[in-house]
A tleap script that builds the chain and sets N, CA, C and O, in Angstrom:
source leaprc.protein.ff14SB
mol = sequence {
  NMET GLU VAL ILE ARG ALA HIE VAL TRP ILE
  SER GLY ARG VAL GLN GLY VAL ALA TYR ARG
  VAL SER ALA ALA LYS ILE ALA ASN HIE LEU
  GLU LEU LYS GLY TRP VAL ARG ASN LEU PRO
  ASP GLY GLN VAL GLU ALA VAL PHE GLU GLY
  ALA GLU ALA ALA ILE GLU ALA MET ILE ARG
  TRP CYS HIE GLU GLY PRO PRO ASP ALA ILE
  VAL GLU GLN VAL LYS ALA SER TYR GLU ALA
  PRO GLU GLY LEU GLN SER PHE ASN ILE ARG
  CARG
}
set mol.1.N position { -14.659 14.612 5.592 }
set mol.1.CA position { -14.201 13.184 4.952 }
set mol.1.C position { -13.624 12.683 6.099 }
set mol.1.O position { -12.939 13.192 6.986 }
set mol.2.N position { -14.116 11.402 5.856 }
set mol.2.CA position { -13.948 10.531 7.308 }
set mol.2.C position { -12.885 9.660 6.628 }
set mol.2.O position { -12.930 9.127 5.519 }
set mol.3.N position { -11.860 9.641 7.612 }
set mol.3.CA position { -10.493 9.112 7.206 }
set mol.3.C position { -10.427 7.788 7.676 }
set mol.3.O position { -10.453 7.672 8.901 }
set mol.4.N position { -10.343 6.707 6.970 }
set mol.4.CA position { -9.796 5.144 7.429 }
set mol.4.C position { -8.511 4.681 6.969 }
set mol.4.O position { -7.966 5.155 5.972 }
set mol.5.N position { -7.950 3.641 7.770 }
set mol.5.CA position { -6.950 3.349 7.808 }
set mol.5.C position { -6.728 1.686 7.249 }
set mol.5.O position { -7.295 0.754 7.820 }
set mol.6.N position { -5.943 1.511 6.215 }
set mol.6.CA position { -5.800 -0.140 6.127 }
set mol.6.C position { -4.166 -0.418 6.266 }
set mol.6.O position { -3.270 0.271 5.778 }
set mol.7.N position { -4.055 -1.392 6.916 }
set mol.7.CA position { -2.458 -2.318 6.895 }
set mol.7.C position { -2.753 -3.541 6.075 }
set mol.7.O position { -3.555 -4.455 6.262 }
set mol.8.N position { -1.769 -3.278 4.984 }
set mol.8.CA position { -1.882 -4.237 4.029 }
set mol.8.C position { -0.547 -5.154 4.004 }
set mol.8.O position { 0.505 -4.672 4.425 }
set mol.9.N position { -0.588 -6.306 3.573 }
set mol.9.CA position { 0.381 -7.100 3.346 }
set mol.9.C position { 0.206 -7.984 2.275 }
set mol.9.O position { -0.632 -8.885 2.307 }
set mol.10.N position { 1.279 -7.681 0.913 }
set mol.10.CA position { 1.080 -8.362 -0.077 }
set mol.10.C position { 2.315 -9.228 -0.529 }
set mol.10.O position { 3.407 -8.671 -0.643 }
set mol.11.N position { 2.168 -10.667 -0.809 }
set mol.11.CA position { 2.806 -11.450 -1.368 }
set mol.11.C position { 2.900 -12.026 -2.775 }
set mol.11.O position { 1.983 -12.049 -3.595 }
set mol.12.N position { 4.086 -12.469 -2.932 }
set mol.12.CA position { 4.148 -13.008 -4.178 }
set mol.12.C position { 5.608 -12.617 -4.526 }
set mol.12.O position { 6.497 -12.581 -3.674 }
set mol.13.N position { 5.836 -12.259 -6.137 }
set mol.13.CA position { 7.137 -11.707 -6.695 }
set mol.13.C position { 6.986 -10.012 -6.787 }
set mol.13.O position { 6.601 -9.359 -7.757 }
set mol.14.N position { 7.428 -9.514 -5.431 }
set mol.14.CA position { 6.845 -8.007 -5.059 }
set mol.14.C position { 8.048 -7.201 -4.716 }
set mol.14.O position { 8.035 -5.970 -4.724 }
set mol.15.N position { 8.971 -7.839 -4.448 }
set mol.15.CA position { 10.359 -7.394 -4.397 }
set mol.15.C position { 11.170 -7.201 -5.295 }
set mol.15.O position { 11.406 -8.295 -5.809 }
set mol.16.N position { 12.019 -6.016 -6.020 }
set mol.16.CA position { 13.019 -5.871 -6.953 }
set mol.16.C position { 12.069 -5.585 -8.094 }
set mol.16.O position { 12.660 -5.667 -9.170 }
set mol.17.N position { 10.754 -5.266 -8.214 }
set mol.17.CA position { 9.997 -5.144 -9.314 }
set mol.17.C position { 9.198 -3.562 -9.085 }
set mol.17.O position { 8.136 -3.212 -9.601 }
set mol.18.N position { 9.987 -2.846 -8.246 }
set mol.18.CA position { 9.490 -1.262 -8.179 }
set mol.18.C position { 8.033 -0.893 -7.697 }
set mol.18.O position { 7.361 0.100 -7.978 }
set mol.19.N position { 7.671 -2.210 -6.712 }
set mol.19.CA position { 6.419 -2.216 -6.046 }
set mol.19.C position { 6.087 -1.017 -5.268 }
set mol.19.O position { 5.015 -0.421 -5.378 }
set mol.20.N position { 7.336 -0.579 -4.235 }
set mol.20.CA position { 7.182 0.381 -3.267 }
set mol.20.C position { 7.060 1.649 -3.849 }
set mol.20.O position { 6.527 2.601 -3.278 }
set mol.21.N position { 7.672 1.692 -5.281 }
set mol.21.CA position { 8.018 3.091 -6.019 }
set mol.21.C position { 6.402 3.365 -6.451 }
set mol.21.O position { 5.710 4.266 -5.975 }
set mol.22.N position { 5.997 2.457 -7.382 }
set mol.22.CA position { 4.740 2.224 -7.858 }
set mol.22.C position { 3.704 2.546 -6.946 }
set mol.22.O position { 3.040 3.562 -7.153 }
set mol.23.N position { 3.490 1.884 -6.048 }
set mol.23.CA position { 2.651 2.071 -4.763 }
set mol.23.C position { 2.815 3.659 -4.178 }
set mol.23.O position { 1.801 4.169 -3.701 }
set mol.24.N position { 3.786 4.269 -4.201 }
set mol.24.CA position { 3.505 5.598 -3.505 }
set mol.24.C position { 3.024 6.443 -4.734 }
set mol.24.O position { 2.203 7.358 -4.666 }
set mol.25.N position { 3.579 6.056 -5.731 }
set mol.25.CA position { 3.029 7.297 -6.939 }
set mol.25.C position { 1.425 6.615 -7.128 }
set mol.25.O position { 0.692 7.307 -7.835 }
set mol.26.N position { 1.026 5.793 -6.771 }
set mol.26.CA position { -0.321 5.576 -7.030 }
set mol.26.C position { -0.992 6.238 -5.702 }
set mol.26.O position { -1.793 7.128 -5.988 }
set mol.27.N position { -0.824 5.976 -4.224 }
set mol.27.CA position { -0.863 6.928 -3.395 }
set mol.27.C position { -1.114 8.093 -3.029 }
set mol.27.O position { -1.910 8.598 -2.238 }
set mol.28.N position { -0.023 8.607 -3.972 }
set mol.28.CA position { -0.139 10.243 -3.762 }
set mol.28.C position { -1.062 10.499 -4.789 }
set mol.28.O position { -1.741 11.525 -4.837 }
set mol.29.N position { -1.095 9.723 -5.489 }
set mol.29.CA position { -2.173 10.067 -6.795 }
set mol.29.C position { -3.608 10.199 -6.297 }
set mol.29.O position { -4.400 11.052 -6.698 }
set mol.30.N position { -3.867 9.233 -5.349 }
set mol.30.CA position { -5.027 9.391 -4.419 }
set mol.30.C position { -5.192 10.199 -3.547 }
set mol.30.O position { -6.335 10.531 -3.233 }
set mol.31.N position { -4.419 10.567 -3.115 }
set mol.31.CA position { -4.200 11.457 -2.105 }
set mol.31.C position { -4.177 10.612 -0.443 }
set mol.31.O position { -4.767 10.898 0.599 }
set mol.32.N position { -3.536 9.861 -0.671 }
set mol.32.CA position { -3.596 8.894 0.638 }
set mol.32.C position { -2.072 9.323 1.220 }
set mol.32.O position { -1.110 9.795 0.614 }
set mol.33.N position { -2.240 8.971 2.625 }
set mol.33.CA position { -0.942 9.191 3.369 }
set mol.33.C position { -0.502 7.909 4.057 }
set mol.33.O position { -1.519 7.333 4.442 }
set mol.34.N position { 0.622 7.206 4.380 }
set mol.34.CA position { 0.921 6.152 5.112 }
set mol.34.C position { 2.344 6.001 4.718 }
set mol.34.O position { 3.186 6.898 4.763 }
set mol.35.N position { 2.518 4.861 4.353 }
set mol.35.CA position { 4.327 4.644 4.147 }
set mol.35.C position { 4.040 2.815 3.464 }
set mol.35.O position { 3.001 2.165 3.575 }
set mol.36.N position { 5.218 2.422 2.848 }
set mol.36.CA position { 5.462 1.177 2.228 }
set mol.36.C position { 6.671 0.513 2.578 }
set mol.36.O position { 7.585 1.285 2.870 }
set mol.37.N position { 6.881 -0.459 2.620 }
set mol.37.CA position { 8.356 -1.236 2.782 }
set mol.37.C position { 8.171 -2.571 2.620 }
set mol.37.O position { 7.182 -3.297 2.717 }
set mol.38.N position { 9.514 -2.787 2.307 }
set mol.38.CA position { 9.718 -4.327 2.239 }
set mol.38.C position { 9.901 -5.095 3.259 }
set mol.38.O position { 10.597 -4.574 4.129 }
set mol.39.N position { 9.368 -6.624 3.579 }
set mol.39.CA position { 9.838 -7.179 4.566 }
set mol.39.C position { 11.098 -8.237 4.431 }
set mol.39.O position { 11.287 -8.713 3.312 }
set mol.40.N position { 11.837 -8.570 5.348 }
set mol.40.CA position { 12.780 -9.591 5.234 }
set mol.40.C position { 12.209 -10.916 4.687 }
set mol.40.O position { 13.028 -11.723 4.248 }
set mol.41.N position { 10.824 -11.252 4.662 }
set mol.41.CA position { 10.451 -12.531 4.337 }
set mol.41.C position { 9.737 -12.563 2.939 }
set mol.41.O position { 9.115 -13.549 2.543 }
set mol.42.N position { 9.905 -11.202 2.107 }
set mol.42.CA position { 10.175 -11.396 0.997 }
set mol.42.C position { 8.552 -10.432 0.511 }
set mol.42.O position { 8.372 -10.069 -0.651 }
set mol.43.N position { 7.692 -10.199 1.460 }
set mol.43.CA position { 6.319 -9.444 1.183 }
set mol.43.C position { 6.622 -8.074 1.590 }
set mol.43.O position { 7.446 -7.699 2.424 }
set mol.44.N position { 5.775 -7.343 0.824 }
set mol.44.CA position { 5.499 -5.950 1.043 }
set mol.44.C position { 4.656 -5.565 2.220 }
set mol.44.O position { 3.685 -6.320 2.262 }
set mol.45.N position { 4.645 -4.684 3.197 }
set mol.45.CA position { 3.888 -4.282 3.821 }
set mol.45.C position { 3.308 -2.717 3.771 }
set mol.45.O position { 4.223 -1.940 3.500 }
set mol.46.N position { 2.384 -2.242 3.909 }
set mol.46.CA position { 2.020 -0.941 3.798 }
set mol.46.C position { 1.011 -0.381 4.310 }
set mol.46.O position { 0.070 -1.099 3.972 }
set mol.47.N position { 0.614 0.473 4.928 }
set mol.47.CA position { -0.188 1.512 5.488 }
set mol.47.C position { -1.099 2.432 4.633 }
set mol.47.O position { -0.306 3.343 4.394 }
set mol.48.N position { -2.043 2.711 4.134 }
set mol.48.CA position { -2.789 3.471 3.604 }
set mol.48.C position { -4.037 4.564 4.784 }
set mol.48.O position { -4.873 4.062 5.537 }
set mol.49.N position { -3.861 5.628 4.655 }
set mol.49.CA position { -4.989 6.474 5.535 }
set mol.49.C position { -5.415 7.216 4.260 }
set mol.49.O position { -4.744 7.411 3.246 }
set mol.50.N position { -6.479 7.531 4.488 }
set mol.50.CA position { -7.680 8.381 3.506 }
set mol.50.C position { -9.456 8.137 3.580 }
set mol.50.O position { -10.260 7.684 4.395 }
set mol.51.N position { -9.485 8.703 2.277 }
set mol.51.CA position { -11.114 8.351 2.174 }
set mol.51.C position { -11.232 6.965 2.044 }
set mol.51.O position { -10.309 6.189 1.796 }
set mol.52.N position { -12.421 6.683 2.223 }
set mol.52.CA position { -12.725 5.054 1.886 }
set mol.52.C position { -12.647 4.633 0.355 }
set mol.52.O position { -11.933 3.737 -0.095 }
set mol.53.N position { -13.226 5.177 -0.122 }
set mol.53.CA position { -13.308 5.451 -1.820 }
set mol.53.C position { -11.802 5.144 -2.287 }
set mol.53.O position { -11.461 4.233 -3.041 }
set mol.54.N position { -10.947 6.130 -1.659 }
set mol.54.CA position { -9.333 6.002 -2.190 }
set mol.54.C position { -8.372 4.521 -1.994 }
set mol.54.O position { -7.541 3.931 -2.684 }
set mol.55.N position { -9.087 4.285 -0.475 }
set mol.55.CA position { -8.256 3.239 0.276 }
set mol.55.C position { -8.738 2.089 -0.530 }
set mol.55.O position { -7.870 1.299 -0.902 }
set mol.56.N position { -9.762 1.895 -0.808 }
set mol.56.CA position { -10.295 0.209 -1.877 }
set mol.56.C position { -9.840 0.531 -3.261 }
set mol.56.O position { -9.631 -0.458 -3.964 }
set mol.57.N position { -9.616 1.840 -3.870 }
set mol.57.CA position { -8.924 1.912 -5.027 }
set mol.57.C position { -7.651 1.576 -4.832 }
set mol.57.O position { -7.139 1.207 -5.889 }
set mol.58.N position { -6.807 1.545 -3.773 }
set mol.58.CA position { -5.392 1.535 -3.256 }
set mol.58.C position { -5.332 -0.133 -3.252 }
set mol.58.O position { -4.435 -0.664 -3.908 }
set mol.59.N position { -6.028 -0.743 -2.711 }
set mol.59.CA position { -6.198 -2.148 -2.138 }
set mol.59.C position { -6.181 -2.794 -3.873 }
set mol.59.O position { -5.289 -3.448 -4.414 }
set mol.60.N position { -7.419 -2.359 -4.411 }
set mol.60.CA position { -7.544 -3.253 -5.707 }
set mol.60.C position { -5.965 -3.098 -6.840 }
set mol.60.O position { -5.472 -3.977 -7.547 }
set mol.61.N position { -5.585 -1.921 -6.679 }
set mol.61.CA position { -4.142 -1.680 -7.294 }
set mol.61.C position { -3.203 -2.442 -6.559 }
set mol.61.O position { -2.080 -2.341 -7.052 }
set mol.62.N position { -3.261 -3.247 -5.450 }
set mol.62.CA position { -2.321 -3.808 -4.839 }
set mol.62.C position { -2.680 -5.250 -5.295 }
set mol.62.O position { -1.884 -6.152 -5.033 }
set mol.63.N position { -3.651 -5.477 -5.857 }
set mol.63.CA position { -3.728 -6.915 -6.246 }
set mol.63.C position { -3.058 -6.940 -7.511 }
set mol.63.O position { -2.826 -8.104 -7.838 }
set mol.64.N position { -2.669 -6.117 -8.326 }
set mol.64.CA position { -2.281 -6.298 -9.750 }
set mol.64.C position { -0.719 -5.533 -9.478 }
set mol.64.O position { 0.127 -6.023 -10.226 }
set mol.65.N position { -0.309 -4.716 -8.797 }
set mol.65.CA position { 0.987 -4.326 -8.764 }
set mol.65.C position { 1.810 -3.561 -9.864 }
set mol.65.O position { 1.185 -3.256 -10.880 }
set mol.66.N position { 2.975 -3.257 -9.795 }
set mol.66.CA position { 3.440 -2.979 -11.408 }
set mol.66.C position { 3.524 -4.046 -12.441 }
set mol.66.O position { 3.090 -5.170 -12.188 }
set mol.67.N position { 4.093 -3.738 -13.666 }
set mol.67.CA position { 4.041 -4.636 -14.558 }
set mol.67.C position { 4.616 -5.952 -14.185 }
set mol.67.O position { 4.129 -7.058 -14.415 }
set mol.68.N position { 5.727 -5.669 -13.574 }
set mol.68.CA position { 6.618 -6.920 -13.390 }
set mol.68.C position { 6.583 -7.491 -12.184 }
set mol.68.O position { 7.651 -8.044 -11.923 }
set mol.69.N position { 5.280 -7.627 -10.836 }
set mol.69.CA position { 5.139 -8.336 -10.283 }
set mol.69.C position { 4.128 -9.026 -10.625 }
set mol.69.O position { 3.364 -8.838 -11.572 }
set mol.70.N position { 4.124 -9.976 -9.710 }
set mol.70.CA position { 3.419 -11.290 -9.565 }
set mol.70.C position { 2.691 -11.554 -7.887 }
set mol.70.O position { 3.106 -12.260 -6.967 }
set mol.71.N position { 1.515 -10.707 -7.971 }
set mol.71.CA position { 0.925 -10.883 -6.946 }
set mol.71.C position { 0.218 -12.017 -6.931 }
set mol.71.O position { -0.524 -12.407 -7.834 }
set mol.72.N position { 0.546 -12.806 -5.429 }
set mol.72.CA position { 0.077 -13.852 -4.900 }
set mol.72.C position { -1.131 -13.853 -3.811 }
set mol.72.O position { -1.966 -14.757 -3.846 }
set mol.73.N position { -1.191 -12.957 -2.976 }
set mol.73.CA position { -1.960 -12.742 -1.906 }
set mol.73.C position { -1.946 -11.193 -1.403 }
set mol.73.O position { -0.903 -10.543 -1.337 }
set mol.74.N position { -3.124 -10.718 -1.083 }
set mol.74.CA position { -3.041 -9.519 -0.470 }
set mol.74.C position { -4.219 -9.491 0.715 }
set mol.74.O position { -5.412 -9.778 0.612 }
set mol.75.N position { -3.470 -9.049 1.858 }
set mol.75.CA position { -3.992 -9.194 3.300 }
set mol.75.C position { -4.236 -7.950 3.573 }
set mol.75.O position { -3.299 -7.182 3.356 }
set mol.76.N position { -5.460 -7.383 4.092 }
set mol.76.CA position { -5.511 -6.161 4.939 }
set mol.76.C position { -6.498 -5.987 6.029 }
set mol.76.O position { -7.678 -6.336 6.040 }
set mol.77.N position { -5.759 -5.346 7.004 }
set mol.77.CA position { -6.709 -5.013 8.060 }
set mol.77.C position { -7.082 -3.735 8.480 }
set mol.77.O position { -6.219 -2.856 8.487 }
set mol.78.N position { -8.364 -3.453 8.875 }
set mol.78.CA position { -8.405 -1.987 9.223 }
set mol.78.C position { -8.013 -1.746 10.753 }
set mol.78.O position { -7.939 -2.615 11.622 }
set mol.79.N position { -7.776 -0.374 10.892 }
set mol.79.CA position { -7.341 -0.385 12.484 }
set mol.79.C position { -7.518 1.766 12.276 }
set mol.79.O position { -7.661 2.524 11.317 }
set mol.80.N position { -7.400 1.921 13.688 }
set mol.80.CA position { -7.738 3.320 13.916 }
set mol.80.C position { -6.761 4.109 13.210 }
set mol.80.O position { -5.624 3.640 13.272 }
set mol.81.N position { -6.894 5.220 12.532 }
set mol.81.CA position { -6.426 6.150 11.552 }
set mol.81.C position { -5.187 6.586 12.893 }
set mol.81.O position { -5.374 6.581 14.110 }
set mol.82.N position { -3.977 6.923 12.150 }
set mol.82.CA position { -2.981 7.724 13.200 }
set mol.82.C position { -2.789 9.367 13.126 }
set mol.82.O position { -2.083 10.071 13.847 }
set mol.83.N position { -3.695 9.773 11.956 }
set mol.83.CA position { -3.408 11.028 11.285 }
set mol.83.C position { -2.232 11.137 10.337 }
set mol.83.O position { -1.827 12.296 10.248 }
set mol.84.N position { -1.635 10.343 9.677 }
set mol.84.CA position { -0.135 10.776 8.853 }
set mol.84.C position { -0.570 11.780 8.338 }
set mol.84.O position { -1.751 12.115 8.256 }
set mol.85.N position { 0.601 12.472 7.856 }
set mol.85.CA position { 0.922 13.845 6.913 }
set mol.85.C position { 1.124 13.511 5.767 }
set mol.85.O position { 0.722 14.305 4.916 }
set mol.86.N position { 1.847 12.167 5.261 }
set mol.86.CA position { 2.186 12.227 4.038 }
set mol.86.C position { 2.504 10.710 3.808 }
set mol.86.O position { 2.375 9.844 4.673 }
set mol.87.N position { 2.838 10.553 2.818 }
set mol.87.CA position { 3.408 8.792 2.032 }
set mol.87.C position { 4.984 8.809 2.188 }
set mol.87.O position { 5.603 9.817 1.847 }
set mol.88.N position { 5.557 7.839 2.637 }
set mol.88.CA position { 6.602 7.467 2.348 }
set mol.88.C position { 7.396 6.376 2.384 }
set mol.88.O position { 7.315 5.670 3.389 }
set mol.89.N position { 8.178 6.059 1.487 }
set mol.89.CA position { 9.161 4.684 1.165 }
set mol.89.C position { 9.704 4.364 2.409 }
set mol.89.O position { 10.078 5.375 3.002 }
set mol.90.N position { 9.898 3.233 3.073 }
set mol.90.CA position { 10.381 2.994 4.290 }
set mol.90.C position { 11.229 2.022 3.625 }
set mol.90.O position { 10.814 1.132 2.882 }
set mol.91.N position { 12.664 2.282 3.990 }
set mol.91.CA position { 13.778 1.119 3.796 }
set mol.91.C position { 14.324 0.514 4.940 }
set mol.91.O position { 15.171 -0.371 4.826 }
savepdb mol mol.pdb
quit
């Protein structure tokens, strides 16, 4: 399996709505590695590493987010994988 890495920024009403916890659950279900965190400017930032199809599914989910989120924009860039071993919520 070829591993790819996506670095994603999500903006809108994405903090205080369980976005990070929900993203971690979906990422683990998709067997992705990486992390997710809140940024001081109100965005959520995440890195996902794994199979291309799983990354694409995760990015599609990011456009929706959890039920209370209002996602306005998702920006993704692709980078060289670092070989991450787990998925974490960063504080």
